[in-house]
C-alpha positions in Angstrom: 28.4 -63.6 -58.0 26.2 -66.8 -57.3 29.0 -69.1 -56.4 30.8 -67.0 -53.8 27.2 -66.3 -51.7 26.0 -69.8 -52.0 29.0 -70.2 -49.4 28.8 -67.2 -47.0 26.6 -68.9 -43.9 23.2 -67.7 -42.9 24.6 -64.9 -40.5 26.4 -63.2 -43.6 23.2 -63.5 -45.9 21.0 -60.5 -43.6 21.7 -58.0 -46.2 22.0 -58.3 -50.1 24.6 -59.9 -51.5 27.7 -56.9 -52.4 27.8 -56.0 -55.8 31.8 -56.8 -56.1 33.0 -60.0 -54.0 35.6 -58.0 -52.0 33.2 -55.7 -50.7 32.0 -57.5 -48.3 35.7 -57.5 -46.6 35.5 -53.5 -45.7 32.1 -53.0 -44.3 32.6 -51.8 -40.8 36.2 -49.8 -40.6 36.6 -47.9 -43.3 39.0 -44.9 -45.4 38.0 -42.0 -47.4 40.5 -40.3 -49.9 41.1 -36.9 -48.3 40.5 -37.4 -44.8 42.8 -36.2 -42.2 45.1 -39.0 -40.7 44.9 -38.7 -37.1 47.8 -37.1 -34.8 48.1 -38.2 -30.8 50.4 -38.0 -27.9 50.0 -39.4 -24.5 47.1 -41.5 -23.2 44.1 -41.6 -25.9 41.5 -44.2 -27.8 42.0 -44.0 -31.2 39.8 -45.2 -34.1 41.0 -46.9 -37.2 40.6 -48.1 -40.4 41.6 -51.0 -42.8 45.0 -51.0 -44.6 45.5 -54.3 -45.4 43.5 -58.0 -45.6 44.5 -61.4 -46.2 43.5 -62.4 -50.1 40.3 -64.7 -48.2 38.4 -64.9 -46.1 37.7 -68.2 -43.7 33.9 -69.3 -43.3 33.6 -72.5 -41.3 30.0 -74.0 -41.4 28.6 -77.8 -40.8 31.9 -79.0 -40.3 33.0 -77.5 -43.3 36.1 -74.8 -43.6 35.8 -72.8 -47.0 38.7 -70.1 -47.5 37.1 -67.8 -50.5 39.3 -66.2 -52.1 39.5 -63.0 -54.2 42.6 -62.1 -56.4 43.4 -58.5 -57.7 40.8 -58.8 -61.2 37.8 -59.7 -59.0 38.0 -63.3 -60.0 36.3 -66.0 -57.3 37.6 -69.1 -56.3 36.6 -71.8 -53.9 39.3 -74.0 -51.5 37.7 -76.7 -49.5 38.5 -78.1 -46.1 37.1 -79.9 -43.3 36.8 -78.2 -39.2 34.1 -76.4 -37.7 31.6 -73.9 -37.7 32.3 -70.1 -38.5 33.7 -67.0 -39.6 37.2 -65.4 -39.8 39.4 -63.1 -41.4 42.9 -61.8 -41.0 43.8 -57.9 -41.4 45.4 -55.0 -40.3 44.1 -51.8 -39.2 45.8 -48.1 -39.0 46.0 -45.6 -36.0 47.4 -42.6 -37.6 51.2 -40.8 -36.5 52.1 -40.4 -33.1 53.2 -36.8 -33.0 56.4 -38.1 -29.6 58.5 -40.2 -32.0 60.8 -40.2 -28.8 58.9 -42.2 -26.9 57.7 -45.0 -30.3 59.9 -47.7 -28.8 57.5 -48.1 -25.4 54.3 -47.2 -26.6 51.9 -49.8 -26.3 48.3 -51.2 -26.1 45.9 -51.2 -23.1 42.5 -51.8 -24.4 41.4 -53.0 -27.7 37.4 -52.7 -28.8 35.6 -53.8 -31.3 32.3 -51.8 -32.3 32.6 -50.6 -29.0 32.6 -53.7 -27.3 35.8 -54.4 -25.1 37.4 -57.5 -26.5 40.8 -57.0 -24.1 42.2 -55.4 -21.7 45.5 -55.0 -19.5 46.6 -52.3 -17.0 49.7 -52.4 -18.0 49.7 -52.8 -22.0 51.2 -54.0 -24.3 53.0 -54.9 -28.0 51.1 -58.5 -29.0 48.9 -60.8 -27.3 45.8 -63.0 -27.5 42.0 -62.4 -27.2 38.9 -64.0 -26.7 39.6 -67.6 -25.7 38.3 -71.2 -26.4 37.6 -71.6 -30.6 37.4 -67.8 -30.5 41.0 -66.7 -29.7 42.2 -64.1 -32.0 45.9 -62.9 -32.1 47.0 -59.5 -32.2 50.4 -57.6 -33.0 50.7 -54.1 -32.2 53.6 -51.7 -34.3 54.1 -48.5 -32.2 55.5 -46.6 -35.2 58.9 -46.4 -34.6 61.6 -45.6 -37.4 62.8 -49.1 -37.8 59.9 -51.5 -37.0 59.7 -54.5 -39.4 57.6 -56.0 -41.5 54.8 -57.7 -40.4 55.5 -61.5 -41.8 51.8 -62.2 -42.1 51.6 -59.5 -44.7 54.8 -60.5 -46.1 53.8 -63.6 -46.5 50.6 -62.5 -48.9 52.4 -60.1 -50.9 55.8 -61.2 -50.7 58.6 -58.5 -50.9 55.9 -56.0 -51.7 55.0 -55.5 -48.2 56.1 -51.8 -46.2 56.6 -52.0 -43.0 55.0 -48.7 -42.0 57.4 -47.0 -40.3 56.3 -44.2 -38.5 52.6 -45.4 -38.4 51.0 -47.3 -35.6 49.6 -50.7 -36.8 47.6 -53.5 -35.5 47.8 -56.5 -37.4 44.7 -58.9 -35.9 45.2 -63.0 -37.0 41.8 -65.0 -37.2 39.8 -62.6 -36.0 35.9 -64.0 -35.4 33.8 -62.2 -37.7 30.7 -64.2 -36.6 30.9 -62.4 -33.2 29.8 -59.3 -35.8 27.3 -60.4 -38.2 30.2 -61.9 -40.6 31.9 -58.6 -41.1 35.1 -56.7 -39.9 34.2 -54.4 -37.3 35.3 -50.7 -36.4 38.5 -51.7 -34.2 39.7 -48.6 -31.7 42.2 -48.8 -29.5 43.6 -47.1 -26.0 47.3 -46.8 -26.9 50.0 -45.0 -24.6 53.0 -43.9 -24.5 54.7 -46.5 -22.0 57.4 -45.0 -20.5 55.7 -41.8 -19.9 53.6 -40.5 -16.6 50.1 -41.1 -16.9 49.8 -36.9 -17.6 51.3 -35.0 -20.2 53.0 -31.8 -19.9 51.2 -29.1 -22.1 54.3 -27.3 -22.9 55.6 -30.7 -24.1 53.0 -31.3 -26.6 54.3 -27.4 -28.0 57.3 -28.3 -28.7 56.1 -31.4 -30.1 53.7 -29.9 -32.5 56.3 -27.5 -33.3 58.6 -29.5 -34.7 55.9 -31.7 -36.8 54.4 -28.6 -38.1 58.0 -28.0 -40.2 57.9 -24.6 -39.7 59.6 -24.7 -36.1 61.7 -27.2 -33.8 61.4 -27.9 -30.3 63.8 -25.3 -29.5 61.8 -22.8 -31.3 59.5 -22.5 -28.6 60.1 -20.8 -24.8 57.8 -21.3 -22.3 57.1 -19.0 -19.5 58.8 -21.2 -15.9 55.1 -20.9 -14.2 53.6 -23.3 -17.2 55.9 -26.0 -17.2 53.9 -28.0 -14.8 50.3 -28.0 -16.4 49.6 -31.0 -17.2 46.5 -33.1 -19.2 46.3 -36.5 -20.5 46.9 -36.5 -23.9 46.5 -34.9 -27.3 44.1 -36.2 -30.9 44.2 -34.3 -33.6 41.6 -35.7 -36.0 41.5 -32.7 -38.2 42.9 -30.4 -40.2 44.5 -28.0 -37.5 47.2 -25.3 -38.9 50.1 -24.8 -36.0 49.1 -21.0 -35.8 44.8 -22.4 -34.5 46.8 -24.9 -32.3 48.6 -22.5 -30.6 45.6 -20.0 -30.2 43.5 -22.4 -28.8 46.5 -23.3 -26.2 46.4 -19.8 -25.5 43.0 -19.3 -25.1 42.2 -22.1 -22.7 45.3 -22.0 -20.5 44.9 -18.4 -20.4 48.8 -17.9 -22.1 49.8 -15.3 -24.6 52.4 -15.9 -26.9 54.2 -14.1 -29.7 56.2 -15.2 -32.3 59.2 -13.2 -32.5 63.0 -13.8 -34.6 61.9 -17.1 -35.4 60.8 -18.4 -32.2 57.5 -18.9 -30.7 57.4 -17.9 -26.7 54.6 -18.3 -24.3 54.2 -16.7 -21.6 51.6 -16.3 -18.6 49.0 -14.0 -19.3 48.5 -10.6 -17.4 45.6 -12.1 -15.8 47.5 -14.6 -14.2 49.9 -13.4 -12.4 52.8 -10.4 -12.4 53.8 -8.9 -15.6 56.3 -6.7 -17.0 55.5 -3.6 -18.9 57.2 -3.1 -21.5 57.1 0.7 -22.0 54.7 3.3 -20.4 53.1 5.7 -23.1 51.9 9.2 -22.3 49.3 11.0 -24.5 51.8 13.5 -25.2 54.3 11.5 -26.5 51.5 9.9 -29.0 51.5 11.0 -32.6 48.3 12.6 -33.8 47.9 11.9 -37.2 44.3 12.6 -37.5 43.2 9.5 -38.3 41.3 9.0 -34.8 38.1 10.5 -35.8 38.6 14.2 -34.5 38.6 12.0 -30.6 42.1 12.8 -29.8 45.2 10.8 -29.9 43.9 7.9 -28.4 40.5 6.6 -30.3 38.8 4.0 -27.3 36.0 2.0 -28.0 34.1 -0.1 -25.6 32.4 -3.7 -27.1 28.8 -3.4 -26.5 27.7 -5.4 -24.4 25.6 -7.8 -26.8 29.0 -8.9 -28.4 30.7 -10.1 -25.0 29.8 -13.9 -24.7 28.1 -14.6 -21.1 28.6 -18.6 -22.2 31.6 -19.9 -23.1 31.4 -23.5 -24.3 34.7 -25.9 -24.6 34.7 -28.7 -26.8 37.1 -31.6 -25.6 37.8 -35.6 -25.3 36.6 -37.2 -22.0 39.2 -39.9 -20.5 36.4 -40.6 -18.1 33.6 -41.1 -20.7 36.0 -43.4 -23.0 37.5 -40.6 -24.5 34.0 -39.4 -25.9 33.8 -35.7 -27.5 32.2 -33.9 -24.8 31.3 -30.5 -23.7 31.5 -28.2 -20.9 29.9 -24.7 -20.9 31.3 -21.8 -18.3 28.4 -19.2 -17.5 29.2 -15.5 -16.6 26.7 -13.6 -13.8 25.0 -10.6 -15.6 23.2 -7.4 -13.9 19.5 -7.7 -14.6 19.2 -7.1 -18.3 15.5 -5.9 -19.8 15.9 -9.2 -22.2 18.0 -12.2 -22.2 18.6 -11.4 -26.2 21.9 -9.0 -25.3 23.6 -12.0 -24.2 26.0 -13.7 -26.3 27.5 -16.8 -26.5 31.2 -18.1 -27.7 32.6 -21.6 -28.3 35.9 -23.1 -29.6 37.5 -26.9 -29.7 40.5 -27.6 -27.7 42.4 -31.6 -29.3 43.2 -31.9 -25.7 42.4 -35.6 -23.6 41.4 -33.9 -20.2 38.8 -34.1 -17.3 35.4 -32.2 -17.1 37.0 -30.1 -14.0 40.0 -28.8 -16.5 37.5 -28.5 -19.2 35.3 -26.3 -17.2 38.0 -24.0 -15.7 39.3 -23.3 -19.0 35.9 -22.3 -20.6 36.0 -20.5 -17.4 39.2 -18.8 -18.3 38.5 -17.9 -21.9 35.2 -16.2 -20.7 36.3 -13.9 -18.7 39.6 -12.8 -20.5 37.1 -12.1 -23.3 34.8 -9.9 -20.5 37.5 -8.1 -19.7 39.2 -7.7 -23.1 36.2 -5.7 -24.2 38.0 -1.8 -24.2 40.5 -1.4 -27.7 42.6 1.4 -27.9 43.5 2.4 -31.7 47.1 5.0 -31.3 50.5 6.0 -33.4 53.6 6.1 -31.2 56.9 7.7 -33.1 59.5 5.6 -34.4 61.5 5.3 -31.6 59.2 2.6 -30.3 60.3 0.5 -33.1 61.2 -2.5 -30.0 57.8 -3.1 -29.5 55.7 -6.2 -30.9 52.3 -8.0 -30.7 52.0 -9.3 -26.8 53.8 -6.6 -24.9 52.0 -5.0 -22.0 52.1 -0.8 -21.9 51.2 1.0 -19.2 48.3 3.9 -21.2 48.3 7.3 -19.9 45.2 8.9 -21.3 42.1 10.7 -20.9 43.4 11.0 -17.4 43.3 7.4 -16.5 46.0 5.1 -16.9 45.4 1.6 -18.6 47.5 -1.3 -18.9 47.0 -2.6 -22.4 48.5 -5.5 -24.1 49.8 -4.9 -27.9 47.6 -7.2 -30.1 48.5 -5.3 -33.4 51.6 -3.2 -34.8 51.9 -2.0 -38.3 55.2 0.5 -39.5 53.7 3.4 -41.8 56.3 5.0 -44.6 56.7 7.8 -42.2 58.1 4.4 -39.7 55.6 5.5 -37.3 53.6 2.8 -35.7 50.0 2.1 -36.1 49.0 0.4 -33.1 45.8 -1.3 -31.6 45.8 -2.4 -28.2 43.1 -4.1 -25.5 42.6 -3.3 -22.1 43.5 -5.7 -19.6 43.4 -3.4 -16.4 42.9 -0.1 -16.0 43.1 2.3 -12.6 45.5 3.0 -10.1 45.5 0.0 -8.1 45.6 -2.3 -10.9 43.0 -4.6 -9.3 43.2 -8.1 -10.9 40.6 -9.2 -13.5 39.4 -12.8 -13.6 38.7 -14.4 -10.6 38.2 -11.7 -8.3 40.2 -9.4 -5.9 43.7 -9.6 -5.5 46.6 -7.0 -6.5 48.8 -7.1 -9.5 51.5 -5.3 -8.8 53.5 -4.2 -12.3 57.2 -4.0 -12.8 57.7 -1.0 -15.4 60.7 -1.5 -17.2 60.4 1.5 -20.0 62.4 0.8 -22.9 63.2 -2.5 -22.8 60.5 -4.3 -25.2 60.2 -7.4 -22.3 56.7 -8.9 -21.3 58.1 -11.5 -18.8 60.4 -13.3 -21.3 63.6 -13.2 -18.3 62.2 -16.6 -17.0 61.5 -18.8 -20.4 62.5 -21.8 -21.1 63.3 -23.7 -24.2 61.1 -26.3 -24.7 62.4 -29.4 -26.6 60.5 -32.0 -28.2 62.4 -34.4 -26.5 62.5 -33.4 -23.3 61.5 -30.4 -21.0 63.6 -28.8 -19.6 
């Protein structure tokens, strides 16, 4: 150990020597067993971790070049040459996997940071360049994760014949990086990556198709989206946690006020009842409902109203803000309340979205989720006869009960042994005028199509993982 540390320049001696000669290389970016590898698409800033480090680091001090070599057994040898006075390293980092494999040949890097310091920038983007200048200049090469990308020659020269090409994974190789600018250590590298041939904004329905196909459960052709939703956009998608595909679909629907249902191997997204016109799948009168005695003596329909303390008055949404260097940010929406005896009656709720978007769009998404929760405070439980078996969760029903007409969304349906259907539905509107809930005023004209079992699915388009039709 003393032989190694005697060659390390003074700038790198500020902390005690590492327990293993190779440990000094890995301070800065790091990886952990079990850590989720990020998935991304669109315009995003990605963090990285080291996947390869050349077998030596070069220390230049007092006119002498010293290459410190560490072999697999930990044996240290010193190779002395003559030149200048600084510390350099050649290494590679990974930025995770792109979801959109179809844009891999055009994927570009637009900015590179090291420990938050901007080292290189280009408005258009590139896949290779020289950064900094003078004696501190270093070169970098970006491999966009294509399925045919070549093996990097620097990595191959270090381990001939055993180096992978990391196909399907975005990597960057940095050559002759000036570590003396970062206390003699390899810094944390982050980069702004764009899908070069695509627009700055990304269609959300395309993201749905990509996630569906990436999950292995669905393909892009398994996703149907209402035509009215095809133009909704954000900047990109960044998934750094272990998201399940169902969780992803749920937060998309909550943030954009969409409804979705899985049916016949397809995932169908459509406009929420609170947002536009809708189709009523069936009109249910109280005389048709089966009285199986399960509603605690309350008749054929058991209607419950959520307590005011259970309805959030504050909704918080976490998102990635592009205008704030892609940092995780928060927007909070608050619902106006009538005077209350105590502020403790109000509750709050929160959720996170893996979107890169603006503060204004995040606030709008939080507001949608807040008011949607408030207007679904009425829950109805009832049992339908077998001939309503065509219904499925997500269908809109016109429910006549207790002298009132409720427009409800079917949220749960279970077939019993006698083939009757145990149902739970949440309220989305009630009253003869069908006043639009949500953003004040307006009328939703219901289109009643009793017995067809459809809810706005006439205008659905197949969303491909390649393109949005």
